[in-house]
SEKOLKOL-145466 format. One record per residue (C-alpha): residue number from 1; x, y, z. Coordinates in Angstrom, 3 decimals, always signed. Each point is the difference from the previous one (the first is absolute). Layout:
N
NUM  X  Y  Z
...
//
This chain:
468
1  -22.002  -63.821  +104.237
2  +3.495  -0.943  -1.140
3  +1.958  +1.700  -2.774
4  -1.050  -2.450  -2.730
5  -3.674  +0.434  +0.889
6  +0.388  +3.773  -0.013
7  +1.502  -0.021  -3.463
8  -2.747  -2.290  -1.248
9  -2.737  +2.256  +1.359
10  +1.494  +3.104  -1.601
11  +0.111  -1.878  -3.285
12  +3.685  +0.218  -0.800
13  +3.392  -1.515  +0.664
14  +3.172  +1.966  +0.438
15  +3.504  -1.229  -0.587
16  +3.594  +1.111  +0.315
17  +1.091  +2.766  -2.357
18  +3.633  -0.767  -0.774
19  -0.569  -2.964  -2.326
20  -2.830  +1.819  -1.722
21  +2.214  +2.986  -0.796
22  +2.542  -2.332  -1.539
23  -2.718  -1.710  -2.027
24  -1.593  +3.240  -1.149
25  +3.330  +1.253  -1.294
26  +0.121  -2.811  -2.537
27  -3.671  +0.020  -1.011
28  -1.084  +1.388  -3.350
29  -2.672  +2.541  -0.763
30  -3.008  -1.158  -1.998
31  -1.121  +1.784  -3.134
32  -3.103  +2.189  +0.378
33  -3.141  -2.116  -0.159
34  +1.942  -3.219  +0.517
35  -2.201  -1.743  +2.568
36  +0.165  -3.629  +1.110
37  -1.528  -1.886  +2.893
38  +0.485  -3.475  +1.413
39  -2.874  -1.554  +1.940
40  +0.963  -2.922  +2.225
41  -2.814  -2.371  +0.967
42  +1.156  -2.146  +2.904
43  -1.978  -3.231  +0.353
44  +0.507  -0.617  +3.707
45  -0.002  -3.496  +1.462
46  +1.641  -1.866  -2.867
47  -2.069  -0.264  -3.173
48  -0.320  -3.558  -1.344
49  +0.935  +0.930  -3.556
50  -0.197  -3.678  -0.997
51  -3.742  +0.702  -0.292
52  +0.421  +3.457  -1.503
53  +1.899  -1.125  -3.124
54  -0.743  -3.577  -1.072
55  +1.148  -2.036  -3.038
56  -2.893  -0.756  -2.373
57  +1.693  -2.217  -2.561
58  -1.080  -3.616  +0.282
59  +3.254  -1.298  +1.488
60  +0.562  +3.069  +2.165
61  -3.489  -0.035  +1.448
62  +0.204  -3.721  +0.769
63  +3.244  +0.562  +1.934
64  -1.641  +2.851  +1.898
65  -3.252  -1.795  +0.830
66  +1.746  -3.209  +1.071
67  +1.732  +1.776  +2.878
68  -2.388  +2.840  +0.879
69  -2.789  -2.433  +0.850
70  -2.746  +1.819  +1.932
71  +1.544  +3.369  -0.903
72  -0.038  -0.669  -3.747
73  -1.920  +2.451  -2.166
74  -1.681  -0.919  -3.264
75  -1.598  -3.428  -0.254
76  +2.603  -2.622  +0.948
77  -2.435  -2.888  -0.510
78  -0.257  +0.727  -3.727
79  +3.398  +1.660  -0.400
80  -1.669  +3.229  -1.145
81  +1.660  +3.137  +1.440
82  -2.749  +2.249  -1.391
83  -2.935  -1.613  +1.812
84  -1.036  -1.348  +3.361
85  -1.744  +1.081  +3.197
86  +0.805  -0.414  +3.663
87  -2.122  -1.699  +2.667
88  -2.087  +3.160  +0.403
89  -0.693  +0.291  -3.704
90  +2.443  +2.857  -0.598
91  +2.001  +0.019  -3.210
92  +3.586  -1.224  +0.246
93  +0.742  +0.597  -3.680
94  +3.319  +1.490  -1.066
95  +0.063  +2.945  -2.395
96  +2.468  -0.505  -2.884
97  +2.878  +2.449  -0.456
98  +0.404  +0.076  -3.774
99  +3.519  +1.224  -0.745
100  +1.383  +1.866  -2.993
101  +0.217  -3.215  -2.024
102  -3.723  -0.598  +0.396
103  +0.518  -2.938  +2.372
104  -0.905  -0.431  +3.654
105  +2.614  -1.861  +2.018
106  -1.237  +1.351  +3.310
107  -3.264  +1.121  +1.500
108  -0.944  +2.310  +2.817
109  -2.335  -0.617  +2.961
110  -3.633  +0.564  -1.005
111  -0.401  +2.818  +2.554
112  +2.716  +1.981  -1.797
113  -2.030  +0.934  -3.051
114  +1.256  +3.566  +0.362
115  +3.572  -1.260  -0.224
116  -0.867  -2.055  -3.092
117  -1.552  +3.110  -1.571
118  +3.203  +1.999  +0.575
119  +1.969  -2.909  -1.482
120  -2.203  +0.036  -3.109
121  +0.655  +3.741  -0.349
122  +3.731  -0.750  -0.005
123  +0.443  +1.922  +3.249
124  +0.806  -2.831  +2.401
125  +2.873  -2.446  +0.336
126  +0.755  -2.887  +2.345
127  +3.440  -0.312  +1.585
128  +0.545  -3.596  +1.083
129  +1.672  -1.508  +3.055
130  +1.419  +3.125  +1.624
131  +1.384  -0.117  +3.515
132  +2.552  +1.099  +2.551
133  +3.546  -1.067  -0.915
134  +3.554  +1.009  +0.820
135  +1.404  -1.550  -3.218
136  -1.222  -2.279  -2.806
137  -0.864  -3.278  +1.699
138  -0.316  -3.563  -1.218
139  -1.605  -2.791  +1.959
140  +3.421  -1.567  +0.558
141  +1.276  +3.297  +1.432
142  -3.043  +0.269  +2.223
143  +0.391  -3.524  +1.349
144  +3.663  +0.730  +0.652
145  -0.990  +3.056  +2.038
146  +1.494  +2.537  -2.411
147  -1.371  +3.533  -0.410
148  -3.246  -0.538  +1.812
149  -2.006  +3.104  +0.917
150  -0.456  +0.538  +3.700
151  -3.158  -1.283  +1.742
152  -1.770  -1.573  -2.938
153  -3.753  -0.690  +0.293
154  -0.423  +2.597  +2.775
155  -2.709  +2.574  -0.709
156  +1.614  +3.047  +1.562
157  +3.541  -0.769  -1.134
158  -1.020  -0.674  -3.588
159  -2.209  +3.099  -0.099
160  +2.996  +2.032  +1.109
161  +2.320  -1.637  -2.515
162  -2.390  +0.641  -2.881
163  -0.233  +3.639  +1.015
164  +3.685  +0.584  +0.746
165  +1.610  -2.325  -2.587
166  +2.359  -1.078  +2.798
167  -0.074  -3.740  +0.648
168  +3.342  -1.028  +1.485
169  +0.390  -0.261  +3.745
170  +3.265  +1.953  -0.084
171  -1.532  +2.929  -1.872
172  -3.037  -0.016  +2.254
173  +2.204  +0.020  +3.095
174  +2.012  +2.927  -1.393
175  -3.128  +2.128  -0.240
176  -0.441  -0.032  -3.792
177  -3.558  -1.220  +0.459
178  -1.161  +3.110  +1.858
179  -1.183  +1.775  -3.154
180  -1.994  -1.168  -3.007
181  +1.123  -0.264  -3.594
182  -2.813  +2.373  -0.923
183  +1.177  +2.568  +2.509
184  +3.601  -0.233  -1.118
185  -1.091  +0.352  -3.620
186  -1.982  +3.172  +0.730
187  +2.996  +1.451  +1.849
188  +2.105  -0.453  -3.126
189  -2.636  +1.698  -2.151
190  -0.526  +2.850  +2.450
191  +0.690  +2.823  -2.448
192  -2.813  -1.249  -2.220
193  -2.338  +0.945  +2.847
194  +1.501  +3.340  +0.963
195  -3.315  +1.728  -0.708
196  -2.158  -2.454  +1.936
197  -2.482  +1.378  +2.530
198  -0.242  -3.311  +1.882
199  +2.208  -3.069  +0.550
200  +0.428  -2.005  -3.189
201  -0.686  -3.293  +1.804
202  -3.627  -0.406  +1.023
203  -1.614  -2.986  +1.697
204  -3.569  -1.053  +0.730
205  +1.411  -3.035  +1.829
206  +1.713  +1.635  +2.967
207  +3.732  +0.387  +0.526
208  +1.997  -2.752  -1.678
209  +3.641  -0.706  -0.708
210  -0.385  +0.315  -3.774
211  -0.593  +3.746  +0.333
212  +2.486  +0.612  +2.824
213  +2.982  +2.017  -1.257
214  +3.251  +1.296  +1.442
215  -1.212  +3.544  -0.723
216  -3.295  +0.286  -1.866
217  -3.210  +0.058  +1.990
218  -3.115  -1.970  -0.796
219  -3.618  +0.898  +0.559
220  -2.753  -2.302  +1.273
221  -3.477  +1.015  -1.151
222  -3.452  -1.305  +0.935
223  -2.480  -1.386  -2.512
224  -3.068  +1.071  +2.002
225  -0.731  +3.116  +2.006
226  +2.014  +3.179  -0.235
227  +3.723  +0.634  -0.211
228  -0.489  +3.578  +1.196
229  +1.170  +1.092  +3.442
230  -2.985  +0.735  +2.237
231  -0.246  +3.427  +1.627
232  +1.823  +1.819  -2.795
233  -2.821  +1.635  -1.951
234  +0.117  +3.469  -1.545
235  -1.407  +1.678  +3.110
236  +2.251  +2.533  +1.679
237  +0.322  -2.141  +3.124
238  +0.994  -3.100  -1.999
239  +2.465  +1.960  -2.135
240  +1.614  +1.309  +3.179
241  +0.124  -3.523  +1.420
242  +1.686  -1.360  -3.135
243  +2.492  +2.879  -0.065
244  +0.913  -0.652  +3.622
245  +0.519  -3.698  -0.662
246  +2.197  +0.710  -3.001
247  +2.115  +2.346  +2.103
248  +0.367  -2.649  +2.682
249  +1.057  -2.568  -2.565
250  +2.596  +2.450  -1.309
251  +1.770  +0.328  +3.332
252  +3.454  -1.508  +0.061
253  +0.613  -2.949  +2.266
254  +3.177  -1.542  +1.337
255  -1.666  -3.422  +0.029
256  +0.155  -1.926  -3.256
257  -3.224  -1.897  +0.643
258  -1.961  +3.168  +0.756
259  +1.494  +1.772  -2.996
260  -0.920  -2.931  -2.280
261  -3.523  -0.131  +1.416
262  -0.439  +3.717  -0.610
263  +1.053  -0.433  -3.609
264  -2.356  -2.917  -0.500
265  -2.965  +1.893  +1.469
266  +0.725  +3.104  -2.055
267  +0.243  -2.098  -3.153
268  -3.259  -1.797  +0.802
269  -1.821  +3.289  +0.567
270  +1.255  +1.429  -3.276
271  -0.851  -3.207  -1.889
272  -3.545  -0.086  +1.354
273  -0.874  +3.335  -1.605
274  +1.078  -1.319  -3.406
275  -1.145  -3.616  +0.187
276  -3.360  +0.288  +1.747
277  -1.803  +1.864  -2.828
278  +1.124  -2.691  -2.458
279  -1.080  -2.925  +2.179
280  -3.312  +1.526  +1.015
281  -1.053  +0.974  -3.516
282  -3.087  -1.799  -1.294
283  +0.203  +1.338  -3.553
284  +3.234  -1.500  -1.273
285  +0.247  -1.888  -3.274
286  +1.552  -2.933  +1.870
287  -3.001  -0.465  +2.278
288  -2.286  -0.923  -2.891
289  +2.062  -3.135  -0.704
290  -0.437  -1.277  +3.551
291  -3.784  +0.277  -0.015
292  -1.505  -2.985  +1.812
293  +3.313  -1.133  +1.520
294  -0.095  +0.168  +3.784
295  +2.843  -2.256  +1.138
296  +2.774  +1.417  +2.128
297  +2.452  -0.764  -2.783
298  -2.071  +1.901  -2.571
299  -0.182  +2.982  +2.340
300  +3.791  -0.015  +0.369
301  +0.455  -0.112  -3.757
302  -2.524  +2.807  -0.442
303  +1.890  +2.160  +2.495
304  +3.225  -0.565  -1.938
305  -1.775  +0.705  -3.287
306  -1.274  +3.324  +1.351
307  +3.487  +0.995  +1.090
308  +1.469  -0.866  -3.398
309  -2.814  +1.914  -1.673
310  +1.102  +2.979  +2.094
311  +3.676  -0.515  -0.797
312  +0.410  +3.535  -1.335
313  -1.087  +1.329  +3.403
314  +2.326  -2.318  +1.901
315  +2.960  +0.989  -2.165
316  +1.974  -3.274  +0.148
317  +1.393  -1.558  -3.168
318  +0.740  -3.381  +1.570
319  -2.408  -1.563  +2.479
320  -0.126  -3.345  +1.779
321  -3.322  -1.162  +1.441
322  -0.654  -2.945  +2.300
323  -3.325  -1.792  +0.490
324  -0.758  -3.344  +1.605
325  -2.407  -2.907  -0.270
326  -0.311  -2.977  +2.311
327  -0.014  -2.302  +1.714
328  +1.279  -2.697  -2.322
329  +1.197  -2.178  +2.899
330  -2.189  -2.873  -1.175
331  +0.868  -2.960  +2.202
332  -3.737  -0.749  -0.094
333  -2.987  +0.902  -2.196
334  +2.280  +1.003  -2.851
335  -2.432  -0.257  -2.917
336  -2.626  +2.248  +1.576
337  +2.573  +2.489  +1.279
338  +1.743  +0.328  -3.350
339  -3.330  +0.353  -1.786
340  -0.785  +3.116  +2.039
341  +3.498  +1.507  -0.038
342  +0.578  -0.625  -3.699
343  -3.378  +1.509  -0.862
344  +1.034  +3.169  +1.826
345  +3.475  -0.015  -1.560
346  -1.172  -0.481  -3.580
347  -2.800  +2.564  +0.172
348  +2.180  +2.600  +1.731
349  +2.878  -0.403  -2.446
350  -2.255  +0.276  -3.024
351  -1.758  +3.115  +1.318
352  +3.300  +1.639  +0.963
353  +1.678  -0.455  -3.369
354  -3.145  +1.060  -1.864
355  +0.085  +3.188  +2.093
356  +3.699  +0.506  -0.785
357  -0.721  -0.219  -3.736
358  -2.904  +2.436  +0.344
359  +2.143  +2.666  +1.719
360  +2.794  -0.339  -2.533
361  +2.401  -1.884  +2.284
362  -0.417  -3.519  -1.399
363  +3.627  -0.405  -1.076
364  +1.317  +1.987  +2.969
365  -1.226  -2.307  +2.771
366  +1.092  -3.589  +0.631
367  -1.479  -2.154  +2.748
368  +1.592  -3.182  +1.297
369  -0.618  -2.611  +2.668
370  +2.196  -1.203  +2.844
371  -0.762  -2.630  +2.647
372  +1.715  -1.755  +2.909
373  +0.389  -3.182  -2.053
374  -2.133  -2.497  -1.879
375  -1.364  -3.108  +1.672
376  +0.648  -3.712  -0.239
377  -1.140  -1.622  -3.229
378  -1.043  -3.020  +2.042
379  -3.141  +0.791  +2.004
380  -0.092  -0.524  +3.730
381  -2.723  -1.948  +1.823
382  -1.964  +3.086  +1.020
383  -1.296  +1.180  -3.345
384  +2.941  +2.298  -0.611
385  +3.756  +0.149  -0.574
386  +3.061  +0.942  +2.001
387  +2.857  +2.500  -0.226
388  +2.259  -0.355  -3.027
389  +2.401  +2.178  -2.023
390  +0.071  +1.006  -3.681
391  -3.206  +1.610  -1.285
392  -1.512  +1.448  -3.174
393  -0.790  +3.705  -0.268
394  -2.050  +2.382  -2.100
395  +1.218  +3.203  -1.664
396  -2.555  +2.296  -1.645
397  -0.074  +3.297  -1.864
398  +0.168  +1.563  -3.426
399  +3.801  -0.258  -0.077
400  +0.009  -3.734  +0.766
401  +0.995  -2.406  -2.781
402  -3.073  -2.051  +0.641
403  -1.606  -3.250  -1.076
404  +3.209  -1.787  +1.001
405  +1.536  -1.966  +2.852
406  +3.513  +0.940  +1.129
407  +2.447  -2.113  +1.951
408  -0.240  -3.761  +0.318
409  -2.988  -1.942  +1.276
410  +0.940  -2.766  +2.436
411  -0.348  -3.652  -0.860
412  -3.183  -1.044  +1.769
413  +1.442  -3.114  +1.575
414  +0.268  -0.724  +3.702
415  +3.642  -0.630  +0.820
416  +0.957  +1.132  -3.499
417  +2.791  +2.277  -1.147
418  -1.769  +3.161  +1.218
419  -1.345  -1.352  +3.300
420  +2.157  +0.644  +3.058
421  -1.486  -3.058  +1.744
422  -3.050  -2.074  -0.765
423  -2.881  +2.417  +0.573
424  +0.290  +2.178  -3.094
425  +1.929  +2.989  +1.352
426  +1.513  +1.433  -3.167
427  +3.592  +1.218  +0.089
428  -0.212  +3.417  -1.702
429  +1.504  +0.361  -3.465
430  -0.373  +3.798  +0.010
431  +1.150  +2.123  +2.933
432  -1.901  +2.840  +1.615
433  +2.998  +2.121  -0.988
434  -0.504  -0.734  -3.710
435  -3.726  +0.637  +0.206
436  +0.534  +3.304  +1.808
437  +2.873  +1.056  -2.282
438  -2.244  -0.351  -3.054
439  -2.550  +2.325  +1.579
440  +2.704  +2.411  +1.159
441  +1.507  +0.269  -3.490
442  -3.404  +0.853  -1.474
443  -0.423  +2.531  +2.813
444  +3.054  +1.869  -1.241
445  +2.741  -1.382  +2.236
446  +3.525  -0.105  -1.382
447  +2.239  -3.041  +0.659
448  +1.608  +1.781  +2.953
449  -3.426  +0.733  +1.471
450  -1.015  -3.643  -0.354
451  +3.231  -1.155  +1.627
452  -0.743  +2.271  +2.954
453  -3.649  -0.999  +0.341
454  +0.718  -3.702  -0.624
455  +3.499  -0.657  +1.356
456  -0.125  -3.733  -0.777
457  -1.233  +0.360  -3.585
458  +3.499  -0.562  -1.417
459  -0.065  -3.563  +1.419
460  -2.438  -0.972  -2.768
461  +1.821  -0.075  -3.373
462  -3.261  -0.422  -1.930
463  -0.876  +3.559  +1.023
464  -3.381  +1.626  -0.366
465  -2.936  -1.367  -1.937
466  -1.794  +1.736  -2.883
467  -3.638  +0.034  +1.022
468  -0.302  +3.779  -0.074
//
């Protein structure tokens, strides 16, 4: 087992301390009772958001259906976005997103009824055409080779860039991409979590760059089984065993790796005694809202809901959670794959935010999606679509300024002003940095904190958005 595997199995990541001490010195304390949580939902594989948010006006839908072909939702033969079935008899209808003016310019995939319900409550917004950028980019700049992010259209590279907010090859080579923007943000807000019993960053999706920090640790928790350490019951023999282990972990070591591993194990043991009772509880308020939902995604969201319900026990005032859903790598069989994944996404999101409202945390918790990239607007020949760039994202919660679309939707024209080539790969009009900065500001980050967490944010004069 190598070091990375060891850290994963103990459920935490350690980092260097020096940068964290510098960050903590400039962080601000939160007022008593001031709790906020961000919940990142990473849609792994590259979600084809061209079929998540679809124009439903007559002209817009015609432009969409003319290019999407076999991937088109609605009923292209009659031009009706709100009807239609596929070859198996399943509905392909779009659900209208009626905005604050009472009009529906866009619709959502029919499997996302839970998302539409949150929209109708005014608790969900769409952020259009977001992507990795190093600076604002026009098509002319792109064709001239200016300011291109490194390794476009690559799954792993784009996943890393979304999670680190570092997209230039020079910055990546210098090591700036070794920590996530979420981790750096939590380092800056460290004093808000001075009373926390567990790490403020918690993942049900394994160790990921988003929650890797220069100093702060993160905790990986299971969604099934127990998070308790076996062999440490209340019997005298087990108490003695635990005491002996704690003493061993407290021994000083001249080796940095051993010393770090000892700290990680000690932290994991301490966290398990606090977290396991919350995760294993079957009588929480949150659990009632997930009744009948058995998907892996729903179980992740339930685990997070239980932890937020127990926030007074955990003691943190700022928390960042990470869950995942996939795979959206739909080179083939896209319609059937999205139908299943979107059903899970919509139902899980709706249940989670209903639970947050029920426990009195509706305006204190904001969830948001990330993904590798969107996919080509033009379908491929295999019943799917290929790797692309700019994508649309969902932001939900009681603090969201919902029933609205933020940013700029691309012109749905192959080879048009927003297409980097001729396949419908949209050049982003909103940067990851702007998207993340908006969330960070709501989270309580000052401008200096945002500049630290998102070092390239200043390259975008338009600044943050106003969706929350």
